[in-house]
C-alpha positions as CSV (number, residue, x, y, z in Angstrom):
1,M,-120.8,-42.8,-59.9
2,N,-118.3,-39.6,-61.0
3,N,-115.4,-38.3,-60.0
4,F,-116.3,-34.2,-58.6
5,Q,-115.3,-31.6,-56.5
6,F,-118.0,-29.6,-54.2
7,Y,-117.2,-26.1,-53.2
8,A,-119.4,-24.0,-51.1
9,P,-117.5,-21.6,-49.1
10,T,-120.1,-18.9,-48.8
11,R,-121.1,-17.9,-45.3
12,V,-124.7,-18.4,-45.1
13,I,-126.5,-16.0,-42.4
14,F,-130.2,-17.1,-42.5
15,G,-133.3,-16.0,-40.5
16,K,-135.4,-13.1,-38.9
17,G,-133.5,-9.9,-38.9
18,T,-130.2,-11.0,-40.1
19,E,-130.3,-7.7,-42.7
20,C,-129.1,-5.7,-39.4
21,Q,-125.7,-8.1,-39.1
22,V,-123.9,-6.9,-42.5
23,G,-122.0,-4.2,-40.8
24,Q,-120.2,-6.4,-38.9
25,L,-120.1,-9.2,-41.5
26,V,-118.5,-6.9,-44.2
27,S,-116.2,-5.6,-41.4
28,E,-114.9,-9.3,-40.9
29,Y,-114.0,-8.9,-44.3
30,N,-112.1,-6.2,-44.2
31,G,-114.6,-4.1,-46.3
32,K,-114.1,-0.1,-46.2
33,K,-115.9,1.1,-48.8
34,V,-118.8,-0.6,-50.2
35,L,-121.2,-0.6,-53.2
36,L,-124.4,-1.2,-52.5
37,H,-126.1,-2.1,-55.7
38,Y,-130.0,-2.8,-56.2
39,G,-132.5,-2.6,-58.5
40,S,-136.0,-0.4,-58.8
41,G,-136.3,1.2,-55.2
42,S,-138.3,-1.6,-53.8
43,V,-135.4,-2.0,-51.3
44,K,-135.7,1.6,-50.3
45,K,-139.4,1.4,-50.2
46,T,-139.7,-1.3,-47.6
47,G,-137.1,0.2,-45.8
48,L,-134.6,-2.6,-46.3
49,L,-132.0,-0.2,-47.9
50,D,-132.3,2.3,-44.4
51,R,-131.5,-1.0,-42.2
52,I,-128.4,-2.0,-44.2
53,K,-127.4,1.6,-44.1
54,K,-127.8,2.2,-40.4
55,S,-126.4,-1.2,-39.6
56,L,-122.9,-0.1,-42.1
57,D,-122.7,3.2,-40.2
58,D,-123.1,1.7,-37.1
59,A,-119.7,-0.2,-37.9
60,H,-118.2,2.9,-39.3
61,I,-117.9,1.9,-43.5
62,S,-118.6,3.9,-45.7
63,Y,-120.5,3.5,-49.0
64,V,-121.7,4.5,-52.5
65,E,-124.9,3.8,-54.6
66,L,-125.9,2.2,-57.9
67,G,-129.4,1.2,-58.2
68,G,-131.3,0.5,-61.5
69,V,-130.7,-3.2,-62.0
70,V,-133.5,-4.8,-63.9
71,P,-134.1,-8.9,-64.9
72,N,-131.9,-9.8,-67.3
73,P,-129.0,-7.5,-66.1
74,R,-127.5,-5.2,-68.3
75,L,-123.8,-5.0,-69.3
76,S,-124.3,-1.1,-69.6
77,L,-124.9,-0.7,-65.7
78,V,-122.1,-3.0,-64.9
79,R,-120.0,-0.8,-66.8
80,E,-120.9,2.1,-64.8
81,G,-120.6,0.1,-61.9
82,I,-116.7,-0.7,-62.3
83,A,-116.4,3.0,-63.3
84,L,-118.1,4.6,-60.1
85,C,-116.0,1.6,-58.1
86,K,-112.7,2.6,-59.6
87,K,-113.2,5.9,-58.9
88,E,-114.5,5.7,-55.2
89,N,-111.7,3.0,-54.6
90,V,-114.4,0.7,-53.5
91,D,-113.5,-2.8,-52.0
92,F,-116.5,-4.4,-51.6
93,L,-119.8,-4.9,-53.4
94,L,-122.9,-5.2,-51.4
95,P,-125.7,-6.4,-53.9
96,V,-129.2,-6.2,-52.8
97,G,-132.0,-8.0,-54.0
98,G,-132.1,-11.4,-56.5
99,G,-130.3,-13.1,-58.8
100,S,-130.5,-9.9,-60.8
101,V,-128.5,-8.1,-58.9
102,I,-125.7,-10.1,-57.4
103,D,-124.8,-11.2,-60.8
104,S,-124.5,-7.6,-61.9
105,A,-122.1,-7.1,-58.7
106,K,-120.5,-10.0,-59.6
107,A,-119.6,-8.8,-63.1
108,I,-118.8,-5.3,-61.8
109,G,-116.0,-7.5,-59.7
110,Y,-114.9,-8.8,-62.5
111,G,-114.4,-5.7,-64.2
112,C,-112.7,-4.5,-61.5
113,A,-110.3,-7.3,-60.4
114,N,-109.1,-7.8,-64.2
115,D,-107.2,-6.1,-66.6
116,F,-109.4,-6.7,-69.3
117,D,-113.0,-6.3,-70.7
118,V,-115.3,-7.6,-68.7
119,W,-117.6,-8.7,-71.5
120,D,-114.7,-10.8,-72.3
121,I,-115.4,-13.2,-69.5
122,F,-119.2,-13.7,-71.0
123,E,-117.8,-14.9,-74.4
124,K,-115.3,-16.8,-73.3
125,K,-112.7,-15.3,-74.5
126,N,-111.1,-14.9,-71.5
127,Q,-110.8,-16.3,-67.9
128,P,-110.9,-13.9,-64.6
129,K,-108.0,-14.3,-62.4
130,A,-109.9,-12.2,-59.3
131,C,-113.1,-10.6,-57.9
132,L,-114.1,-7.9,-55.9
133,P,-115.5,-9.5,-52.9
134,I,-118.7,-9.7,-52.7
135,G,-121.9,-10.0,-49.7
136,A,-125.4,-10.3,-50.7
137,V,-128.4,-9.8,-48.8
138,L,-131.1,-11.7,-50.6
139,T,-134.4,-10.2,-51.3
140,I,-135.9,-13.2,-54.2
141,A,-135.3,-17.0,-54.0
142,A,-134.8,-18.0,-57.3
143,A,-131.4,-17.9,-59.1
144,G,-129.2,-19.2,-56.3
145,S,-126.3,-17.4,-57.5
146,E,-125.9,-15.9,-53.5
147,M,-124.0,-19.3,-52.8
148,S,-123.1,-20.1,-57.1
149,N,-120.4,-19.6,-59.0
150,S,-122.8,-18.7,-62.2
151,A,-123.0,-14.9,-63.5
152,V,-125.5,-14.3,-66.5
153,I,-125.6,-10.7,-68.3
154,T,-127.2,-9.4,-71.4
155,N,-125.4,-7.5,-73.9
156,E,-127.3,-4.6,-75.4
157,D,-125.4,-4.9,-78.4
158,G,-127.1,-7.6,-79.9
159,W,-129.1,-8.6,-76.9
160,K,-126.5,-11.5,-76.1
161,K,-127.5,-12.8,-73.0
162,R,-124.1,-14.8,-71.7
163,G,-123.3,-16.8,-68.6
164,S,-119.9,-17.4,-67.0
165,N,-118.9,-19.7,-64.2
166,S,-116.2,-19.4,-62.0
167,D,-115.2,-19.3,-58.4
168,T,-113.7,-16.1,-58.0
169,C,-117.3,-14.4,-57.9
170,R,-118.6,-17.2,-55.1
171,P,-120.1,-14.4,-52.3
172,K,-118.2,-14.0,-49.5
173,F,-121.5,-14.4,-46.9
174,A,-125.1,-14.5,-47.7
175,I,-127.6,-13.2,-45.9
176,M,-130.9,-15.0,-46.2
177,N,-134.6,-13.4,-44.0
178,P,-137.3,-14.7,-45.7
179,E,-139.4,-12.1,-44.4
180,L,-138.2,-9.9,-47.4
181,T,-139.4,-12.2,-49.7
182,M,-143.0,-11.3,-48.5
183,T,-143.6,-8.0,-50.6
184,L,-142.7,-9.8,-53.9
185,P,-145.5,-9.9,-56.2
186,P,-146.6,-13.4,-56.8
187,Y,-145.3,-13.7,-60.4
188,Q,-141.8,-13.1,-58.9
189,T,-142.6,-15.9,-56.5
190,R,-143.5,-18.4,-59.3
191,C,-140.7,-17.2,-61.2
192,G,-138.2,-17.8,-58.6
193,C,-139.4,-21.5,-57.9
194,T,-139.7,-22.1,-61.6
195,D,-135.9,-21.5,-61.8
196,I,-135.4,-23.2,-58.1
197,L,-137.0,-26.4,-59.4
198,M,-134.9,-26.3,-63.2
199,H,-131.5,-25.8,-61.2
200,T,-131.7,-29.1,-60.0
201,M,-133.9,-31.0,-63.0
202,E,-130.5,-29.5,-65.2
203,R,-128.8,-31.8,-62.8
204,Y,-130.9,-34.7,-62.8
205,F,-131.6,-35.9,-66.1
206,T,-128.3,-37.2,-67.0
207,N,-127.1,-40.1,-69.1
208,N,-123.7,-40.0,-67.7
209,G,-123.9,-41.8,-64.5
210,N,-125.5,-41.2,-61.4
211,M,-124.9,-40.9,-57.6
212,E,-128.1,-42.4,-55.3
213,L,-127.5,-40.0,-52.4
214,T,-127.1,-37.1,-54.5
215,D,-130.6,-38.1,-56.4
216,N,-132.2,-38.7,-53.1
217,I,-131.0,-35.2,-51.9
218,A,-132.3,-33.3,-55.2
219,E,-135.7,-35.7,-55.1
220,A,-136.4,-33.8,-51.6
221,L,-135.7,-30.6,-52.9
222,M,-137.8,-31.1,-56.1
223,R,-140.9,-32.5,-53.4
224,T,-140.3,-29.4,-51.3
225,V,-140.1,-27.1,-53.8
226,I,-143.4,-28.3,-55.0
227,H,-145.2,-28.2,-52.0
228,N,-144.4,-25.3,-50.8
229,A,-145.2,-23.2,-53.6
230,L,-148.9,-24.1,-53.5
231,I,-148.7,-23.2,-50.2
232,L,-147.4,-19.7,-51.2
233,E,-149.9,-19.8,-53.6
234,K,-152.7,-19.6,-50.7
235,N,-150.7,-17.8,-48.2
236,P,-147.8,-15.9,-50.2
237,N,-146.9,-14.5,-45.7
238,D,-146.4,-18.2,-44.3
239,Y,-142.8,-17.6,-43.0
240,D,-142.1,-21.5,-43.0
241,A,-143.2,-21.9,-46.5
242,R,-140.5,-18.5,-47.4
243,A,-137.8,-20.0,-45.8
244,E,-138.2,-23.4,-46.9
245,I,-138.1,-22.1,-50.6
246,M,-135.5,-19.4,-49.8
247,W,-133.0,-22.6,-48.2
248,A,-134.0,-25.1,-51.7
249,S,-132.7,-22.0,-54.0
250,S,-129.6,-22.3,-52.6
251,L,-129.0,-25.4,-52.4
252,S,-130.4,-26.1,-55.7
253,H,-127.5,-24.1,-57.4
254,N,-124.1,-24.3,-55.4
255,D,-123.6,-27.9,-57.2
256,L,-125.2,-30.2,-54.3
257,T,-127.8,-31.6,-56.1
258,G,-125.5,-32.6,-59.2
259,C,-122.3,-34.3,-56.6
260,G,-121.1,-37.4,-58.6
261,N,-123.8,-36.9,-61.3
262,G,-121.8,-37.3,-64.8
263,G,-122.8,-33.9,-66.9
264,N,-124.9,-31.2,-66.2
265,D,-127.9,-30.4,-68.9
266,F,-128.6,-27.3,-68.6
267,A,-130.1,-27.3,-72.1
268,T,-133.2,-25.6,-71.3
269,H,-131.2,-22.5,-69.4
270,R,-129.3,-22.1,-72.5
271,L,-132.1,-22.5,-75.2
272,E,-134.0,-19.6,-72.3
273,H,-131.1,-17.3,-72.5
274,E,-131.4,-16.8,-76.1
275,L,-134.9,-16.3,-75.8
276,G,-134.3,-13.9,-72.4
277,G,-131.9,-12.2,-74.6
278,M,-134.6,-11.6,-77.8
279,F,-137.5,-11.0,-76.0
280,D,-136.8,-9.8,-72.5
281,V,-138.8,-12.1,-70.8
282,A,-138.9,-13.3,-67.2
283,H,-136.4,-15.6,-66.7
284,G,-138.3,-18.6,-64.7
285,A,-141.3,-18.1,-67.1
286,G,-139.0,-18.6,-70.1
287,L,-137.9,-21.9,-68.4
288,S,-141.2,-23.5,-68.1
289,A,-142.7,-22.2,-71.5
290,L,-139.8,-24.5,-72.8
291,W,-139.6,-27.5,-70.8
292,G,-142.3,-29.4,-71.4
293,T,-141.5,-29.2,-74.9
294,W,-137.6,-29.8,-74.5
295,A,-138.8,-32.7,-72.0
296,R,-140.6,-34.8,-74.5
297,Y,-137.6,-34.1,-77.4
298,V,-135.4,-35.8,-75.1
299,Y,-137.2,-38.2,-73.0
300,K,-136.8,-41.4,-74.9
301,N,-132.6,-40.9,-74.6
302,C,-132.8,-40.4,-70.8
303,L,-135.9,-43.1,-70.3
304,P,-134.6,-44.6,-67.1
305,R,-134.2,-40.6,-65.1
306,F,-137.2,-39.8,-66.6
307,K,-139.1,-42.9,-64.9
308,R,-137.3,-42.7,-61.8
309,F,-138.5,-38.4,-61.8
310,A,-142.2,-39.9,-62.1
311,L,-141.9,-42.3,-59.4
312,T,-140.3,-40.6,-57.0
313,V,-141.1,-36.5,-57.5
314,W,-144.9,-37.0,-58.3
315,N,-145.9,-40.5,-57.1
316,I,-147.2,-41.7,-60.3
317,A,-147.9,-45.3,-59.8
318,A,-145.7,-47.8,-61.5
319,D,-148.5,-50.0,-63.1
320,D,-147.9,-49.1,-66.9
321,T,-144.8,-49.1,-69.7
322,D,-141.8,-47.1,-68.8
323,E,-142.7,-44.5,-71.6
324,A,-146.3,-43.8,-70.3
325,I,-144.9,-43.0,-66.9
326,A,-142.1,-40.8,-67.8
327,L,-144.7,-38.9,-69.8
328,K,-146.7,-38.7,-67.1
329,G,-144.5,-37.6,-65.5
330,I,-143.5,-34.7,-67.6
331,E,-147.3,-33.9,-67.5
332,A,-147.5,-33.9,-63.6
333,T,-144.8,-31.3,-64.3
334,E,-146.9,-28.9,-66.6
335,Q,-150.1,-29.0,-64.4
336,F,-148.0,-27.7,-61.8
337,F,-146.8,-25.2,-63.8
338,R,-150.0,-24.2,-64.5
339,Q,-151.2,-24.4,-60.8
340,I,-148.7,-21.8,-60.2
341,Q,-149.6,-19.9,-63.3
342,M,-146.6,-20.2,-65.3
343,P,-146.7,-20.9,-69.1
344,T,-146.2,-24.0,-70.8
345,N,-145.2,-22.7,-74.4
346,M,-144.7,-19.4,-75.7
347,R,-148.0,-18.4,-76.6
348,E,-148.9,-18.3,-72.7
349,L,-145.5,-16.7,-72.2
350,G,-146.9,-14.0,-74.3
351,I,-144.2,-14.3,-77.8
352,T,-145.0,-15.3,-80.9
353,P,-141.3,-16.0,-82.3
354,T,-141.2,-15.6,-86.5
355,D,-139.5,-18.1,-88.4
356,A,-136.6,-16.1,-88.9
357,Q,-136.6,-15.5,-85.0
358,I,-136.6,-19.0,-84.3
359,A,-133.6,-20.1,-87.0
360,E,-132.0,-16.7,-85.4
361,L,-131.9,-18.4,-81.3
362,A,-131.3,-21.6,-82.7
363,K,-128.4,-20.4,-84.5
364,K,-126.8,-18.5,-81.8
365,C,-127.6,-21.0,-79.2
366,A,-125.4,-23.3,-81.1
367,I,-122.7,-20.9,-81.6
368,T,-122.4,-20.4,-77.9
369,T,-122.5,-23.7,-77.0
370,G,-120.3,-25.2,-79.4
371,N,-123.3,-27.1,-81.4
372,N,-123.2,-29.5,-78.7
373,L,-125.5,-29.1,-76.3
374,G,-127.2,-31.4,-72.9
375,S,-126.7,-34.1,-71.5
376,A,-129.5,-36.5,-71.5
377,K,-129.6,-36.0,-75.2
378,V,-127.2,-33.9,-76.8
379,L,-128.5,-31.1,-79.1
380,H,-127.3,-29.3,-82.4
381,E,-128.6,-26.3,-83.9
382,E,-131.3,-28.5,-85.7
383,D,-132.8,-30.1,-82.5
384,M,-132.6,-26.8,-80.9
385,K,-134.8,-24.9,-84.0
386,K,-137.1,-28.1,-83.8
387,I,-137.7,-27.3,-79.7
388,Y,-137.9,-24.0,-80.4
389,E,-140.4,-24.6,-83.0
390,L,-142.6,-27.1,-81.1
391,A,-143.0,-24.5,-78.2
392,R,-144.2,-22.0,-80.0
């Protein structure tokens, strides 16, 4: 077991109708003028935005709006949000949506609270000293951004997708009503379930020591996501399954499933960031398209963990060699992705990168990670290139 710090200050308000408490909550955190930040407009069509506005009106809190967030949220809209907040003297940010909307709000909060260009944070040229306070109304269970210290933004200049971690951006509160996820297209639900799994798997596959209690929590979370994702394939309006997935989303990325584990791997995530930046693919689908190839490339270097994963998450029989058991666990994971109609390679994802694009993806990933990526197996640029090639 390794030393660790666990910090999860976000207040969670979970259950039916909880979005109607937003005005009271913003008041408790001294918000006087709010930026309502959202995506394509589904929050308007479902009536959610109107309910939130009424709650803010009832609490005598003024607000301005900025919609238009897209998957792989764009730096250009972040800059627009920063300018709007400064002009309108906004003092509280309220993203209404999923991880892309929350991440965009976090970046806006950075840009308003620091005296340097916000992209410097994502390029690791500067560290944020502060962030405007944020409260989140979650509509997509996936990224876990509602309780995490992470934000990921895409810069259209060079199509660079970069992440940043800072406790200053952790939301003050997160409103989670599982009913709000019932209007999602099936594809978004599937991508979300994949991302949730990956956030724990990235922490689980490590070569630098583990903690038994954390392992048990991680394994239970993964089994829960798998079980309930399959329920939602048959009945997308199952409230209990939606609730299990939504809570798993938050716990999977608030660092709970990595406590005491010696180093987060996050290789699949970093490889996907470059893929998402270049081809603008859905994050969860990009992850599933790469994971199996990554796993087969590294499993021999992390064999005890892959064997345990097969035994405890997939209930593979312990009647074969360690290597065979590990491979059966990888195959079971890929079969699950197929069951929820997620891709297991780039062809199924709908992209066919050229050799030149593969080389560019690997080079960008190597530069961003200091040519030293992963914990299950440390990857360098040539390894990254091989994984991309094998995943085509």
